[in-house]
C-alpha positions as CSV (number, residue, x, y, z in Angstrom):
1,M,-1.1,7.5,-28.3
2,E,1.0,9.7,-26.1
3,A,3.7,7.8,-24.1
4,S,2.9,7.3,-20.4
5,K,4.6,10.2,-18.4
6,T,5.2,8.3,-15.2
7,A,6.5,5.2,-14.0
8,V,5.0,3.8,-10.7
9,V,6.9,1.0,-9.3
10,L,5.4,-1.1,-6.1
11,I,8.1,-3.1,-4.4
12,N,7.5,-6.0,-2.2
13,V,9.9,-8.5,-0.5
14,G,9.3,-11.1,-3.0
15,S,9.0,-15.1,-2.9
16,P,11.1,-17.8,-4.4
17,D,10.8,-18.8,-8.0
18,S,9.1,-22.2,-6.5
19,S,8.8,-24.3,-3.2
20,S,11.6,-26.5,-4.6
21,T,14.8,-26.8,-2.1
22,K,17.2,-25.7,-4.8
23,D,14.8,-22.2,-5.2
24,V,14.4,-21.7,-1.8
25,R,18.1,-21.6,-0.9
26,K,18.8,-18.9,-4.0
27,Y,16.0,-16.9,-2.2
28,L,17.2,-17.1,1.2
29,S,20.9,-16.4,0.2
30,E,20.1,-13.2,-1.9
31,F,18.0,-12.4,0.9
32,L,20.1,-12.6,3.7
33,N,23.1,-11.6,2.3
34,D,21.8,-8.3,1.7
35,P,23.8,-6.4,4.4
36,R,20.7,-4.2,5.5
37,V,19.2,-7.3,6.2
38,M,22.0,-8.9,8.3
39,D,23.9,-5.8,9.5
40,I,26.8,-7.3,10.8
41,P,30.6,-7.3,9.5
42,W,30.9,-8.5,5.9
43,L,33.0,-11.7,6.7
44,L,30.9,-12.6,9.3
45,R,27.6,-12.5,7.6
46,K,29.2,-14.5,4.7
47,I,29.9,-17.3,7.0
48,L,27.1,-17.1,9.2
49,V,24.3,-16.7,6.0
50,N,26.5,-19.1,3.2
51,L,27.8,-21.8,6.1
52,V,25.4,-22.0,8.5
53,I,21.3,-20.3,8.2
54,V,21.1,-21.1,4.1
55,P,22.3,-24.7,4.2
56,F,20.3,-25.7,7.6
57,R,17.2,-23.6,6.9
58,A,16.7,-24.3,3.1
59,S,14.8,-27.7,3.3
60,G,12.8,-26.5,6.1
61,S,11.8,-23.6,4.6
62,A,10.8,-25.2,1.3
63,K,8.3,-27.3,3.1
64,R,6.6,-24.1,4.5
65,Y,6.6,-22.6,1.3
66,R,4.9,-25.7,-0.3
67,M,2.3,-25.1,2.6
68,L,1.8,-21.4,1.1
69,E,2.0,-22.3,-2.7
70,T,-1.3,-22.5,-4.7
71,E,-2.4,-23.3,-7.8
72,E,-2.1,-19.3,-8.4
73,G,1.4,-19.2,-7.2
74,F,2.6,-17.2,-4.3
75,P,0.2,-14.9,-3.0
76,Q,2.5,-12.2,-2.6
77,I,3.5,-12.7,-6.1
78,H,-0.1,-13.5,-7.3
79,Y,-1.9,-10.0,-5.6
80,G,0.9,-8.1,-6.7
81,G,-0.1,-8.7,-10.5
82,V,-3.8,-8.2,-9.7
83,V,-3.1,-4.8,-8.0
84,R,-0.9,-3.7,-10.8
85,E,-3.4,-4.5,-13.0
86,K,-6.0,-2.6,-10.8
87,L,-4.2,0.4,-10.2
88,Q,-2.8,0.4,-13.8
89,R,-6.8,0.7,-14.7
90,L,-7.4,3.8,-12.4
91,L,-4.3,5.8,-13.3
92,G,-5.1,5.5,-16.8
93,E,-3.0,5.5,-19.7
94,E,-0.4,9.0,-18.3
95,Y,1.1,6.2,-16.1
96,R,2.3,3.0,-16.4
97,V,2.4,0.7,-13.3
98,Y,5.4,-1.9,-12.7
99,T,5.7,-4.4,-9.8
100,A,9.3,-5.6,-8.6
101,M,10.6,-7.6,-5.9
102,R,13.7,-6.7,-3.8
103,Y,14.6,-10.5,-3.8
104,G,13.4,-13.0,-6.7
105,S,11.6,-12.4,-9.7
106,P,10.6,-9.6,-11.1
107,G,13.6,-8.1,-9.6
108,L,13.7,-4.7,-8.6
109,G,17.3,-3.7,-10.3
110,E,16.1,-5.3,-13.7
111,V,12.6,-3.0,-13.3
112,T,14.3,0.1,-12.4
113,R,16.8,-0.4,-15.3
114,Q,13.8,-0.6,-17.6
115,I,12.0,1.8,-16.2
116,L,15.2,4.1,-17.0
117,D,15.5,3.1,-20.3
118,G,11.7,4.1,-20.9
119,D,12.2,7.8,-20.8
120,Y,9.9,8.8,-18.4
121,Q,9.7,12.1,-16.8
122,T,8.5,11.1,-13.6
123,V,9.4,7.9,-11.4
124,V,7.2,7.1,-8.2
125,A,8.7,4.1,-6.0
126,I,6.2,2.7,-3.5
127,P,7.8,0.3,-1.2
128,L,4.6,-1.8,0.3
129,F,5.8,-1.8,3.8
130,P,3.6,0.4,5.7
131,Q,6.1,1.0,8.7
132,Y,9.8,2.2,7.3
133,A,12.5,0.0,8.0
134,S,16.1,0.3,7.0
135,C,16.1,-3.7,5.9
136,T,12.8,-3.3,3.8
137,T,12.0,0.1,2.7
138,G,15.7,1.4,3.2
139,T,17.0,-1.5,0.8
140,A,14.6,-1.4,-1.8
141,L,15.4,2.5,-2.2
142,S,18.7,2.2,-2.1
143,L,18.9,0.1,-4.6
144,I,17.2,2.4,-7.1
145,M,19.4,4.9,-6.2
146,G,22.5,2.8,-6.8
147,E,20.9,2.0,-10.4
148,L,20.6,6.0,-10.8
149,Q,24.1,6.4,-10.3
150,A,25.4,5.3,-13.6
151,R,23.0,7.4,-15.2
152,E,23.4,10.7,-17.4
153,V,19.8,11.4,-16.9
154,I,18.4,11.1,-13.6
155,P,14.3,11.6,-14.0
156,E,12.0,13.2,-11.6
157,L,11.9,10.9,-8.3
158,R,9.3,10.2,-5.5
159,F,9.5,8.0,-2.9
160,V,6.8,7.0,-0.5
161,S,9.1,5.9,2.6
162,S,5.9,4.9,4.7
163,F,2.0,5.1,4.7
164,Y,1.0,3.4,8.4
165,D,-0.6,6.7,9.0
166,H,-2.5,7.1,5.8
167,P,-6.4,7.3,6.4
168,G,-7.1,5.2,3.6
169,F,-4.9,2.5,4.9
170,V,-6.2,2.7,8.4
171,R,-9.7,2.5,7.0
172,A,-9.1,-0.5,4.8
173,F,-7.3,-2.7,7.2
174,A,-10.0,-1.5,9.7
175,E,-12.9,-3.0,7.0
176,R,-11.0,-6.2,7.0
177,I,-11.2,-6.6,10.9
178,R,-14.8,-5.8,11.0
179,A,-15.3,-8.2,8.5
180,S,-14.1,-11.0,10.7
181,G,-16.5,-10.4,13.2
182,Y,-13.8,-9.2,15.8
183,R,-16.2,-8.7,18.7
184,E,-17.0,-12.0,19.0
185,Y,-13.2,-12.6,20.1
186,D,-11.6,-12.2,23.7
187,H,-8.8,-10.7,22.8
188,I,-7.0,-8.9,19.5
189,V,-3.2,-9.3,18.7
190,F,-1.5,-7.0,16.5
191,S,1.5,-8.6,15.1
192,Y,4.1,-7.1,13.1
193,H,7.7,-8.5,11.7
194,G,10.4,-8.4,14.1
195,L,13.4,-6.7,13.9
196,P,16.8,-6.9,15.8
197,L,17.0,-4.4,18.6
198,R,20.3,-3.2,17.2
199,Q,18.7,-1.9,13.9
200,I,16.1,-0.3,16.5
201,R,18.7,1.4,18.5
202,K,20.4,2.9,15.4
203,V,17.3,5.3,14.9
204,H,17.2,6.0,18.7
205,P,20.5,5.0,20.1
206,N,20.0,7.1,23.4
207,I,16.8,4.7,24.4
208,D,16.5,1.3,25.2
209,P,14.1,-0.1,22.9
210,S,12.9,-2.8,25.2
211,G,11.0,0.2,27.8
212,C,10.7,3.1,25.7
213,L,8.1,5.6,25.0
214,C,7.2,4.1,21.8
215,E,4.7,1.8,23.3
216,T,2.8,4.4,24.8
217,E,3.2,7.6,22.6
218,F,4.6,8.5,19.4
219,P,8.0,10.2,19.8
220,A,9.0,12.8,17.6
221,H,11.7,10.3,15.5
222,G,8.8,8.0,15.1
223,R,8.2,7.9,11.5
224,Y,11.6,6.2,10.8
225,C,11.2,4.0,13.9
226,Y,9.8,1.0,13.0
227,K,8.8,0.3,16.4
228,A,7.1,3.4,17.2
229,A,5.1,3.3,13.7
230,S,4.2,-0.3,14.7
231,Y,2.7,1.0,18.0
232,E,1.1,4.0,16.2
233,T,-0.1,1.8,13.3
234,T,-1.9,-0.3,16.3
235,R,-3.4,3.1,18.3
236,L,-4.7,4.3,14.8
237,L,-6.9,0.7,14.2
238,A,-7.6,0.7,17.8
239,S,-9.4,4.2,17.9
240,E,-10.7,3.3,14.0
241,L,-12.6,0.2,15.6
242,G,-13.6,1.5,18.9
243,L,-11.4,-0.8,20.9
244,G,-9.8,-0.3,24.5
245,P,-6.6,-0.9,25.9
246,A,-7.7,-4.1,27.3
247,D,-9.2,-5.6,24.2
248,Y,-5.8,-5.8,22.4
249,S,-2.0,-6.6,22.5
250,V,1.0,-5.5,20.4
251,A,3.6,-8.3,19.5
252,F,6.1,-9.3,17.3
253,Q,6.9,-12.6,15.3
254,S,9.3,-14.1,12.9
255,R,12.5,-13.6,16.0
256,M,15.8,-15.2,15.0
257,S,16.8,-14.8,18.4
258,S,15.9,-13.5,21.7
259,G,17.8,-9.8,20.9
260,W,14.4,-8.9,18.7
261,T,11.7,-6.6,19.2
262,A,9.7,-7.8,22.3
263,P,6.9,-9.2,23.7
264,F,7.2,-12.1,20.9
265,T,3.7,-13.0,19.5
266,D,4.5,-17.0,19.8
267,D,5.2,-16.3,23.8
268,L,2.2,-13.7,23.9
269,L,-0.2,-15.9,22.6
270,V,0.8,-19.4,25.2
271,Q,0.8,-16.4,27.8
272,K,-3.0,-15.6,26.6
273,A,-4.2,-19.0,26.5
274,G,-2.7,-19.6,30.2
275,E,-4.7,-16.6,31.4
276,G,-8.1,-18.0,30.2
277,V,-8.2,-16.2,26.8
278,A,-10.2,-19.0,24.7
279,D,-10.9,-17.0,21.4
280,V,-7.8,-14.8,19.8
281,L,-8.0,-12.4,16.5
282,V,-4.8,-12.0,15.1
283,V,-4.0,-9.1,12.8
284,A,-0.7,-8.6,10.9
285,P,-0.5,-4.8,9.5
286,S,3.1,-5.0,8.5
287,F,2.1,-7.0,5.5
288,V,-0.4,-5.7,2.7
289,A,-0.5,-9.1,1.1
290,D,-0.4,-12.8,2.4
291,C,3.0,-14.7,2.4
292,L,4.7,-17.4,4.5
293,E,4.7,-15.4,7.4
294,T,0.8,-14.8,7.9
295,T,-0.6,-17.5,6.1
296,V,1.8,-20.2,7.5
297,E,3.4,-18.8,10.5
298,L,0.5,-17.8,12.1
299,G,-2.3,-19.2,10.5
300,V,-1.2,-22.5,11.3
301,E,2.1,-22.7,13.6
302,Y,1.1,-20.1,16.1
303,K,-2.2,-21.6,15.8
304,E,-1.4,-24.7,17.0
305,L,0.7,-23.5,19.5
306,F,-2.3,-21.5,20.9
307,L,-4.5,-24.4,21.0
308,Q,-1.9,-26.7,22.7
309,A,-1.6,-24.2,25.2
310,G,-5.2,-24.3,26.1
311,G,-7.1,-21.7,23.7
312,K,-9.9,-22.7,21.7
313,K,-9.7,-20.8,18.6
314,L,-7.6,-18.3,16.7
315,S,-8.6,-16.7,13.5
316,Y,-6.1,-14.7,11.3
317,V,-7.1,-11.6,9.3
318,E,-6.7,-11.6,5.7
319,S,-4.4,-9.2,4.2
320,L,-5.4,-6.1,2.4
321,N,-4.3,-8.2,-0.8
322,D,-6.1,-6.9,-4.0
323,M,-8.9,-5.1,-1.9
324,D,-10.4,-2.2,-4.3
325,K,-10.2,0.0,-1.2
326,W,-6.5,-0.7,-0.8
327,V,-5.8,0.2,-4.6
328,E,-7.7,3.4,-4.0
329,V,-5.0,4.4,-1.6
330,L,-2.2,3.3,-3.8
331,K,-4.0,5.7,-6.5
332,G,-3.9,8.3,-3.7
333,L,-0.4,7.6,-2.9
334,V,0.7,8.3,-6.4
335,T,-1.5,11.1,-7.3
336,Q,-2.1,12.7,-3.6
337,P,0.8,12.4,-1.8
338,S,0.4,14.9,0.7
339,E,-2.8,13.4,2.1
């Protein structure tokens, strides 16, 4: 049988090896010491991460990971394996599909070296982040390029830097939302993972991200502006679902300080409850697999905040996970990149 000619690597953030405090501490340390994630001076990052954040957050984070863990393990790892197998069947023997995690196992560096040792003609790298950000897609692609620097032979490479506007991606997420009975809810909140404003400003330094055009229209720099791509994702989904401007809001979750992208999802939900909005549906289109931020943060913690503030019902839309239509989208990203 002829060897596979093309390697495809599906990259996600990753999860700890287990929900033990030790493994969570190790994971947080690797994650937060990444200079693209904590883009502050080296010495300050080392002190802040290793002496403050990780020691004080590891135990609490481990409790949250225990809420996420199932018999199948962590969802992101589990679904990553299922999607890899499904995509492998769709692509056939000319391709070899790998999964890799930027942090944790299987590590992206190790998988990249395995691929480069495999004598492939072409490598297609797909970070599974619909909207580009330096701290997600950027750090994954940077690590791959770093591994290439020591190689005499570099195969043909293709990077998929974003896919938030891919028609199949939009249709797949819209199908998830339809299945939730979205018309039965008073309001829909599209929640995206937040970023520090300083990272947004690096893409458009002359514009104040707290009140820029990204919220109302797609600017020229938008493809690599996380905030612009997030709002554009929402507009595309709203159009697909026939939603009007009053039917939904956009917000950002998981903030570490007030200097992050706003409005904040938790504050918005409390506000909506105070305004008499009884039933809210939350959608998280910056995640293609359920994880701590969706299952626990949105589905448990933010739900509790909403109910305590007077809301009656909050439901979270399941992510794409191992959905067949999502696997078809990935196939298209590999074989029809211009679509």
